[in-house]
C-alpha positions as CSV (number, residue, x, y, z in Angstrom):
1,M,-37.7,18.4,-11.9
2,S,-34.4,18.0,-10.1
3,T,-34.3,19.2,-6.5
4,A,-30.5,19.2,-6.2
5,P,-29.4,22.4,-4.5
6,A,-27.2,24.9,-6.2
7,V,-23.6,25.2,-5.1
8,Q,-23.3,28.4,-3.0
9,T,-19.6,28.8,-2.2
10,E,-16.4,26.9,-2.8
11,R,-15.7,27.0,0.9
12,T,-18.8,24.9,1.7
13,L,-17.7,22.1,-0.7
14,K,-16.2,19.0,0.7
15,G,-13.1,17.5,-1.0
16,S,-14.9,15.1,-3.4
17,Q,-17.2,18.0,-4.5
18,K,-14.3,20.2,-5.3
19,A,-12.7,17.4,-7.2
20,A,-15.9,17.0,-9.2
21,V,-16.1,20.7,-9.9
22,L,-12.4,20.7,-11.0
23,L,-13.0,17.8,-13.4
24,L,-16.1,19.4,-14.8
25,S,-13.9,22.5,-15.6
26,L,-11.5,20.4,-17.7
27,E,-11.8,18.9,-21.2
28,T,-13.5,15.5,-21.2
29,E,-10.4,13.6,-22.4
30,V,-8.2,15.3,-19.7
31,A,-10.7,14.5,-16.9
32,A,-11.0,10.9,-18.1
33,R,-7.2,10.5,-18.0
34,I,-7.1,11.9,-14.4
35,L,-9.9,9.5,-13.3
36,K,-7.9,6.5,-14.7
37,L,-5.1,7.4,-12.2
38,L,-7.4,7.3,-9.2
39,D,-8.5,4.4,-6.9
40,A,-11.8,2.8,-7.9
41,N,-13.5,3.9,-4.7
42,I,-12.4,7.5,-5.2
43,V,-13.6,7.4,-8.8
44,E,-17.0,6.2,-7.7
45,E,-17.3,8.9,-5.1
46,I,-16.3,11.7,-7.5
47,T,-18.5,10.5,-10.3
48,R,-21.4,10.4,-7.8
49,E,-20.7,14.0,-7.0
50,I,-20.5,14.9,-10.6
51,A,-23.9,13.4,-11.3
52,S,-25.5,15.2,-8.3
53,L,-23.9,18.7,-8.8
54,E,-26.1,21.2,-10.5
55,N,-26.0,25.0,-11.1
56,V,-22.3,25.4,-10.5
57,S,-21.6,29.0,-11.4
58,D,-18.5,30.1,-13.4
59,K,-17.5,32.0,-10.2
60,I,-17.4,28.8,-8.1
61,S,-15.6,26.8,-10.9
62,N,-13.0,29.5,-11.2
63,K,-12.5,29.6,-7.4
64,V,-12.0,25.9,-7.2
65,V,-9.5,25.9,-10.1
66,E,-7.8,28.9,-8.5
67,E,-7.5,27.0,-5.2
68,Y,-6.1,24.0,-6.9
69,Y,-3.5,26.1,-8.7
70,H,-2.5,27.8,-5.4
71,V,-2.1,24.5,-3.7
72,A,0.0,23.1,-6.6
73,M,2.1,26.2,-6.6
74,A,2.6,25.9,-2.8
75,Q,3.6,22.3,-3.1
76,Q,6.3,23.4,-5.7
77,Y,7.5,26.0,-3.2
78,L,7.6,23.4,-0.5
79,K,9.8,21.1,-2.7
80,Q,12.1,24.0,-3.6
81,G,12.9,25.3,-0.1
82,G,10.7,23.8,2.6
83,L,7.8,25.1,4.6
84,L,9.3,28.4,5.7
85,Y,10.2,29.3,2.1
86,A,6.7,28.3,0.9
87,R,5.1,30.4,3.6
88,M,7.2,33.4,2.7
89,L,6.4,33.2,-1.1
90,L,2.7,32.6,-0.5
91,Q,2.4,35.6,1.7
92,K,3.9,37.7,-1.0
93,A,1.9,36.2,-3.8
94,L,-1.6,35.9,-2.3
95,P,-4.1,37.9,-0.3
96,A,-3.6,37.3,3.4
97,D,-6.7,35.1,3.8
98,D,-5.9,32.9,0.8
99,A,-2.2,32.6,1.8
100,K,-3.2,31.5,5.3
101,R,-5.6,28.9,4.0
102,V,-3.1,27.4,1.6
103,I,-0.3,27.4,4.2
104,A,-2.6,25.5,6.5
105,Q,-3.3,22.9,3.8
106,I,0.4,22.3,2.9
107,Q,1.4,22.4,6.6
108,H,-1.0,19.6,7.2
109,H,0.6,17.7,4.4
110,V,4.1,18.2,5.9
111,I,3.0,17.2,9.3
112,Q,1.8,13.9,7.8
113,A,5.2,13.2,6.4
114,P,7.8,11.9,8.9
115,F,11.4,12.3,7.9
116,A,10.5,15.1,5.5
117,F,13.8,16.7,6.4
118,L,15.7,13.8,4.7
119,Q,14.1,14.3,1.3
120,K,16.7,16.7,0.1
121,A,19.7,15.0,1.7
122,D,22.3,13.6,-0.6
123,S,21.9,9.8,-0.9
124,E,25.7,9.2,-0.4
125,N,25.9,11.3,2.7
126,L,22.6,9.9,4.1
127,L,23.9,6.3,3.5
128,A,27.1,7.0,5.4
129,F,25.0,8.4,8.2
130,I,22.5,5.5,8.6
131,Q,24.3,2.4,7.4
132,D,25.5,1.6,11.0
133,E,22.0,2.0,12.4
134,H,20.0,-1.0,13.5
135,P,18.2,-2.7,10.5
136,Q,14.8,-1.8,12.0
137,T,15.8,1.9,12.1
138,I,17.0,1.8,8.5
139,A,13.7,0.0,7.4
140,L,11.7,2.7,9.2
141,I,13.6,5.5,7.5
142,M,13.5,3.9,4.0
143,S,9.7,3.2,4.4
144,H,9.1,7.0,4.6
145,M,11.3,7.9,1.5
146,P,10.4,8.0,-2.2
147,P,11.1,4.6,-3.9
148,N,13.9,6.1,-6.1
149,K,15.8,7.4,-3.1
150,A,15.2,4.3,-1.0
151,S,16.5,2.1,-3.8
152,E,19.8,4.1,-3.8
153,L,20.1,3.5,-0.1
154,L,19.3,-0.2,-0.4
155,V,21.9,-0.8,-3.1
156,G,24.5,1.0,-0.9
157,L,23.9,-1.2,2.2
158,P,26.1,-4.2,2.8
159,A,24.6,-7.4,1.3
160,S,24.1,-8.9,4.7
161,K,22.0,-6.0,5.9
162,Q,20.0,-5.6,2.6
163,L,17.9,-8.7,3.2
164,E,17.2,-7.9,6.9
165,V,16.1,-4.4,6.0
166,V,13.8,-5.6,3.2
167,V,12.2,-8.3,5.5
168,R,11.6,-5.7,8.2
169,M,10.1,-3.2,5.7
170,A,7.8,-5.9,4.3
171,R,6.6,-6.9,7.7
172,M,6.1,-3.3,8.9
173,D,2.6,-2.0,9.1
174,Q,1.7,0.6,11.7
175,T,4.4,2.5,13.6
176,N,3.9,4.3,16.9
177,P,4.5,8.0,16.3
178,E,6.6,8.1,19.5
179,V,9.0,5.6,18.0
180,V,9.2,7.8,14.8
181,K,9.9,10.8,17.0
182,E,12.8,9.0,18.8
183,V,14.4,8.0,15.5
184,E,14.0,11.5,14.1
185,K,15.6,13.1,17.1
186,G,18.6,10.9,16.6
187,L,18.9,11.7,12.9
188,E,17.8,15.3,12.5
189,M,20.8,17.6,12.7
190,R,19.5,20.8,11.1
191,V,15.8,20.7,10.4
192,S,12.9,20.2,12.8
193,G,10.8,17.1,11.9
194,F,7.0,16.9,11.9
195,V,5.1,13.7,12.9
196,T,1.4,12.9,13.3
197,Q,-0.2,12.2,16.6
198,T,-2.0,9.1,15.1
199,F,-0.6,5.8,14.0
200,S,0.8,6.1,10.5
201,K,1.0,3.4,7.9
202,C,4.4,2.9,6.4
203,G,6.4,0.0,4.9
204,G,4.7,-3.1,3.7
205,V,5.2,-5.2,0.6
206,D,4.2,-2.4,-1.7
207,T,7.0,-0.2,-0.4
208,V,9.5,-3.0,-0.9
209,A,8.1,-3.7,-4.4
210,G,8.5,0.0,-5.4
211,I,12.1,0.0,-4.2
212,L,13.1,-3.3,-5.9
213,N,11.6,-2.0,-9.1
214,L,14.3,0.6,-9.2
215,V,17.4,-1.3,-8.0
216,D,19.6,-3.0,-10.5
217,R,18.5,-6.4,-11.8
218,S,21.3,-8.3,-10.0
219,T,20.4,-6.8,-6.6
220,E,16.7,-7.5,-7.2
221,K,17.4,-11.2,-8.2
222,T,19.7,-11.8,-5.2
223,L,17.3,-10.3,-2.7
224,L,14.3,-12.2,-4.0
225,E,16.2,-15.5,-4.0
226,S,17.2,-14.8,-0.4
227,L,13.7,-13.8,0.5
228,E,12.5,-17.2,-0.9
229,A,14.6,-18.9,1.7
230,E,14.2,-16.4,4.6
231,A,10.6,-15.3,4.2
232,P,8.8,-17.2,1.4
233,D,5.4,-15.8,2.4
234,L,6.6,-12.4,1.2
235,V,7.9,-13.3,-2.2
236,D,4.7,-13.7,-4.2
237,P,3.0,-10.5,-2.9
238,I,6.2,-8.5,-3.6
239,R,6.6,-10.0,-7.1
240,R,3.0,-9.3,-8.0
241,L,3.4,-5.6,-7.0
242,M,6.7,-5.2,-8.8
243,F,5.1,-5.4,-12.2
244,V,1.6,-4.2,-13.0
245,F,-0.4,-4.4,-16.2
246,E,0.5,-0.9,-17.4
247,D,4.2,-1.8,-17.2
248,I,3.7,-4.0,-20.3
249,I,4.5,-0.8,-22.2
250,L,8.2,-1.4,-21.1
251,V,8.3,-4.6,-23.3
252,N,9.4,-3.9,-26.9
253,D,7.4,-5.0,-29.9
254,R,9.0,-8.4,-30.3
255,G,8.3,-9.2,-26.6
256,I,4.7,-7.9,-27.0
257,Q,4.2,-10.4,-29.9
258,S,5.5,-13.2,-27.7
259,V,3.1,-12.3,-24.9
260,L,0.1,-12.1,-27.3
261,K,0.7,-15.7,-28.4
262,E,0.3,-16.9,-24.8
263,I,-3.0,-15.1,-23.9
264,N,-6.6,-15.5,-25.1
265,N,-8.7,-12.7,-26.6
266,D,-11.3,-12.8,-23.9
267,D,-8.6,-11.8,-21.3
268,L,-7.2,-9.2,-23.6
269,V,-10.6,-7.6,-24.2
270,L,-11.3,-7.4,-20.5
271,A,-7.8,-6.2,-19.5
272,L,-7.7,-3.4,-22.0
273,R,-10.9,-1.8,-20.6
274,T,-8.9,0.3,-18.1
275,A,-5.6,0.5,-20.1
276,S,-4.1,3.8,-21.1
277,D,-4.4,4.8,-24.8
278,E,-0.7,4.5,-25.1
279,L,-0.7,0.9,-24.0
280,K,-3.7,0.0,-26.2
281,E,-1.9,1.5,-29.2
282,K,1.3,-0.5,-28.4
283,I,-0.7,-3.7,-28.2
284,F,-2.8,-3.1,-31.3
285,S,0.3,-2.1,-33.4
286,N,1.7,-5.6,-32.7
287,M,-1.4,-7.4,-34.0
288,S,-2.7,-7.8,-37.5
289,E,-5.1,-5.1,-38.6
290,R,-8.0,-7.6,-38.6
291,A,-7.2,-9.0,-35.1
292,A,-6.9,-5.5,-33.7
293,Q,-10.2,-4.5,-35.3
294,M,-11.9,-7.5,-33.7
295,I,-10.6,-6.7,-30.3
296,K,-11.7,-3.1,-30.6
297,E,-15.2,-4.2,-31.7
298,D,-15.5,-6.6,-28.8
299,M,-14.5,-3.8,-26.4
300,E,-17.0,-1.4,-28.0
301,Y,-20.0,-3.8,-27.7
302,M,-19.1,-5.3,-24.4
303,G,-21.5,-4.3,-21.7
304,P,-20.6,-3.2,-18.1
305,V,-18.1,-5.4,-16.4
306,R,-16.9,-5.7,-12.8
307,L,-13.6,-4.0,-12.0
308,S,-12.5,-7.2,-10.2
309,D,-13.0,-9.1,-13.5
310,V,-10.8,-6.6,-15.3
311,E,-8.1,-6.8,-12.7
312,T,-8.2,-10.6,-12.7
313,A,-7.7,-10.7,-16.5
314,Q,-4.9,-8.2,-16.2
315,Q,-3.2,-10.3,-13.5
316,R,-3.4,-13.4,-15.7
317,I,-1.6,-11.5,-18.5
318,V,1.0,-10.1,-16.0
319,D,1.6,-13.6,-14.9
320,V,2.4,-14.6,-18.5
321,V,4.8,-11.7,-18.9
322,R,6.6,-12.6,-15.7
323,R,6.8,-16.2,-16.7
324,L,8.3,-15.3,-20.1
325,E,10.7,-12.9,-18.3
326,D,11.8,-15.6,-15.9
327,S,12.4,-18.0,-18.7
328,G,14.6,-15.4,-20.6
329,E,12.2,-15.1,-23.6
330,I,11.6,-11.4,-22.9
331,I,13.3,-8.7,-20.9
332,I,11.5,-5.8,-19.3
333,S,13.3,-2.5,-19.9
334,G,13.8,0.2,-17.3
335,R,13.9,-2.2,-14.3
336,G,16.9,-0.6,-12.6
337,G,20.3,0.1,-14.2
338,D,20.6,0.4,-17.9
339,R,17.6,-0.1,-20.1
340,E,17.6,-3.6,-21.6
341,Q,16.4,-4.9,-24.9
342,I,14.4,-7.9,-25.8
343,V,16.7,-10.8,-26.9
């Protein structure tokens, strides 16, 4: 007989337990899709909690779902009008204790986000304001911005400054909060900024890759060629992050068929283990019915595999896609500027 304790109250649950309760409250297919979006370590922790949780009452489940809804609602208020606006609406919409708890949660989120006051600034005005700043300052600002906004700023910078900013972002790791404060003081004109009192991670090759994914193809090509000469150690890590396995869905049918000719079935079977249903369907639709059925059967009867093996197989396929793109045999759509078609 199991000795696992019953859950007493949603306030005694830690974050991973709340996530487990929330997923148990959802339909299986929806919960599975959410888990696919999470880091492997987080998935392992949550599934361990799911396995250990017992006797979760409807009351507790409803409270956890309600808390998630309130936080999601608060985040939307935050995006619409900032922290003060979110606090005002939450105090009107929720009981005092609930509003106070949710406000504390989203305030913590805001405090963790330097340069939050720039998120709503018009890119053109912001560019005019920062383009004469030192490249290190621009790199720091762009590292704290969403990739789509940072890409707009990067394209607007002079070509001579673009490369220097990208190199500085890629080499950036931890930034002293006092430095962030100084930069914020010089930029913030209307809204008070919030920064953490611990070192915060920003920049890095993943930030650069996310931004370059969204700039136009010409800017991307020029910058990568310049990086090859200026900082060759950064080029390969950035290239690998600029296109991941799920992005194969951006290749049209003719391009998918070209890719399939270059890869072996063993890699494909492994790679598809964590693929989205949409990507699986796209790939299967570009194979013969018999070949697709064989792949599906191999996937069905394959035993447990290591995540690292799946990721290695996916990377081999990604390398094929990038090689075919570089040779001009396929073109990946949606990579900045107008969407392109396979030639």
